[in-house]
VOPAGU-2260 file (C-alpha; in pm, 1 decimal, decimal comma):
REM VOPAGU-2260
SITE   aa  ch    i         X         Y         Z
SITE  GLN   A    0   16493,9    4106,6   -4817,9
SITE  VAL   A    1   16126,6    4085,1   -4729,1
SITE  GLN   A    2   15884,0    3825,7   -4856,5
SITE  LEU   A    3   15506,9    3836,7   -4842,9
SITE  ALA   A    4   15279,1    3538,6   -4886,9
SITE  GLU   A    5   14903,8    3569,5   -4916,4
SITE  SER   A    6   14657,2    3294,6   -4844,1
SITE  GLY   A    7   14288,2    3244,3   -4785,3
SITE  GLY   A    8   14142,7    3315,6   -5126,2
SITE  GLU   A    9   13885,8    3074,5   -5266,3
SITE  LEU   A   10   13560,7    3040,6   -5456,8
SITE  VAL   A   11   13263,0    3150,8   -5247,7
SITE  GLN   A   12   12900,4    3245,5   -5293,0
SITE  ALA   A   13   12770,7    3600,5   -5284,4
SITE  GLY   A   14   12706,1    3699,9   -4924,4
SITE  ASP   A   15   12978,9    3474,5   -4785,4
SITE  SER   A   16   13278,5    3584,3   -4581,6
SITE  LEU   A   17   13649,8    3525,0   -4620,0
SITE  ARG   A   18   13960,2    3611,5   -4425,5
SITE  LEU   A   19   14280,2    3666,0   -4618,8
SITE  SER   A   20   14620,0    3644,9   -4455,0
SITE  CYS   A   21   14948,1    3810,8   -4548,2
SITE  LYS   A   22   15250,5    3654,7   -4385,0
SITE  ILE   A   23   15560,0    3875,7   -4380,5
SITE  SER   A   24   15901,7    3715,6   -4348,2
SITE  GLY   A   25   16260,0    3825,8   -4381,8
SITE  ARG   A   26   16360,9    4156,5   -4226,9
SITE  THR   A   27   16063,7    4163,4   -3992,9
SITE  THR   A   28   16250,8    4343,4   -3718,8
SITE  THR   A   29   16130,4    4655,8   -3898,9
SITE  ARG   A   30   15755,0    4690,9   -3899,4
SITE  TYR   A   31   15597,1    4795,0   -4225,0
SITE  ALA   A   32   15271,8    4956,0   -4319,2
SITE  VAL   A   33   15066,6    4694,9   -4503,4
SITE  ALA   A   34   14816,0    4747,4   -4777,8
SITE  TRP   A   35   14584,1    4517,3   -4967,5
SITE  PHE   A   36   14529,2    4580,2   -5337,1
SITE  ARG   A   37   14317,5    4385,6   -5580,2
SITE  ARG   A   38   14340,6    4326,9   -5953,1
SITE  ALA   A   39   14028,1    4232,9   -6142,1
SITE  PRO   A   40   14031,4    4133,9   -6510,6
SITE  GLY   A   41   14005,5    4439,0   -6730,1
SITE  LYS   A   42   14033,5    4679,8   -6440,8
SITE  GLN   A   43   14310,1    4884,7   -6286,4
SITE  ARG   A   44   14472,7    4776,5   -5964,8
SITE  GLU   A   45   14270,3    4909,7   -5674,0
SITE  LEU   A   46   14379,2    4991,5   -5321,6
SITE  VAL   A   47   14135,6    4814,9   -5089,6
SITE  ALA   A   48   14264,8    4880,4   -4739,4
SITE  ALA   A   49   14579,4    4977,8   -4553,3
SITE  ILE   A   50   14706,7    4965,4   -4198,2
SITE  SER   A   51   14992,1    5147,2   -4030,8
SITE  ALA   A   52   15294,2    4972,3   -3885,8
SITE  SER   A   53   15155,6    4996,2   -3533,2
SITE  GLY   A   54   14804,6    4904,0   -3641,3
SITE  SER   A   55   14660,1    5221,6   -3496,2
SITE  THR   A   56   14556,8    5375,1   -3828,6
SITE  THR   A   57   14356,9    5216,2   -4106,3
SITE  TYR   A   58   14223,7    5321,5   -4444,9
SITE  TYR   A   59   13945,8    5172,3   -4655,9
SITE  SER   A   60   13839,8    5238,6   -5010,7
SITE  PRO   A   61   13475,0    5331,4   -5058,8
SITE  SER   A   62   13406,1    4984,4   -5197,5
SITE  ALA   A   63   13555,8    4820,1   -4887,9
SITE  GLU   A   64   13421,1    5050,3   -4620,3
SITE  GLY   A   65   13175,5    4873,1   -4393,7
SITE  ARG   A   66   13240,1    4523,9   -4535,3
SITE  PHE   A   67   13614,9    4473,2   -4506,5
SITE  THR   A   68   13833,4    4495,9   -4196,7
SITE  ILE   A   69   14211,4    4512,3   -4207,3
SITE  SER   A   70   14411,0    4409,1   -3903,7
SITE  ARG   A   71   14752,8    4280,1   -3810,5
SITE  ASP   A   72   14923,5    4067,6   -3551,9
SITE  ASN   A   73   15278,3    4192,7   -3522,2
SITE  THR   A   74   15372,3    3905,5   -3292,7
SITE  LYS   A   75   15307,1    3675,9   -3589,3
SITE  ASN   A   76   15419,8    3918,4   -3862,3
SITE  THR   A   77   15086,2    3868,0   -4029,3
SITE  ALA   A   78   14822,0    4102,9   -4163,5
SITE  PHE   A   79   14462,2    4008,7   -4233,3
SITE  LEU   A   80   14175,0    4123,0   -4448,0
SITE  GLN   A   81   13837,9    4010,5   -4317,8
SITE  MET   A   82   13571,0    4039,3   -4584,6
SITE  ILE   A   83   13198,9    3996,2   -4527,9
SITE  ASP   A   84   12895,0    4015,0   -4754,2
SITE  LEU   A   85   13109,6    3942,0   -5057,5
SITE  LYS   A   86   12975,9    4045,1   -5397,4
SITE  PRO   A   87   13060,3    3918,8   -5747,7
SITE  GLU   A   88   13235,3    4250,7   -5812,2
SITE  ASP   A   89   13482,2    4163,3   -5534,8
SITE  THR   A   90   13623,0    3891,6   -5759,8
SITE  ALA   A   91   13990,9    3965,4   -5808,1
SITE  VAL   A   92   14344,5    3866,9   -5719,9
SITE  TYR   A   93   14417,3    4018,5   -5379,5
SITE  VAL   A   94   14775,2    4123,1   -5323,5
SITE  CYS   A   95   14937,2    4254,9   -5009,4
SITE  CYS   A   96   15238,6    4481,3   -4990,3
SITE  ALA   A   97   15470,1    4620,9   -4726,2
SITE  ASP   A   98   15545,4    4991,2   -4749,1
SITE  ARG   A   99   15453,5    4951,6   -5118,5
SITE  LEU   A  100   15808,3    4825,6   -5164,6
SITE  PHE   A  101   15763,5    4453,1   -5121,0
SITE  TRP   A  102   15478,2    4262,9   -5282,3
SITE  GLY   A  103   15327,7    3919,8   -5259,1
SITE  GLN   A  104   15207,6    3705,9   -5549,1
SITE  GLY   A  105   14841,8    3736,4   -5460,4
SITE  THR   A  106   14553,3    3507,3   -5376,2
SITE  GLN   A  107   14247,3    3457,6   -5596,3
SITE  VAL   A  108   13905,7    3545,6   -5459,4
SITE  THR   A  109   13611,6    3444,9   -5675,1
SITE  VAL   A  110   13257,7    3532,7   -5574,2
SITE  SER   A  111   12978,6    3363,0   -5763,7
SITE  SER   A  112   12628,0    3503,8   -5781,9
């Protein structure tokens, strides 16, 4: 079994930065591709960014490109989502997943204008 635990979400002002963490535990001898999704009220779940198991390949949604950076530290079984220049429309619950099979509970990011 694999567990994921997100942290780092909080209430910030527009223009601020945040770094979210996704700690992976359990069967971590197998490296997983990690993706960050977000769920905003009244909107569909949106893929924000993804990173391959090795960390050599990344993907960003158009809304994340240029402002968000996904990374991982496999020695710590942790993935990160660095977000800069946050906007009110970034307000959402951010959820990480491993191979889209295992999901965390999410961490709330609220950006006030």
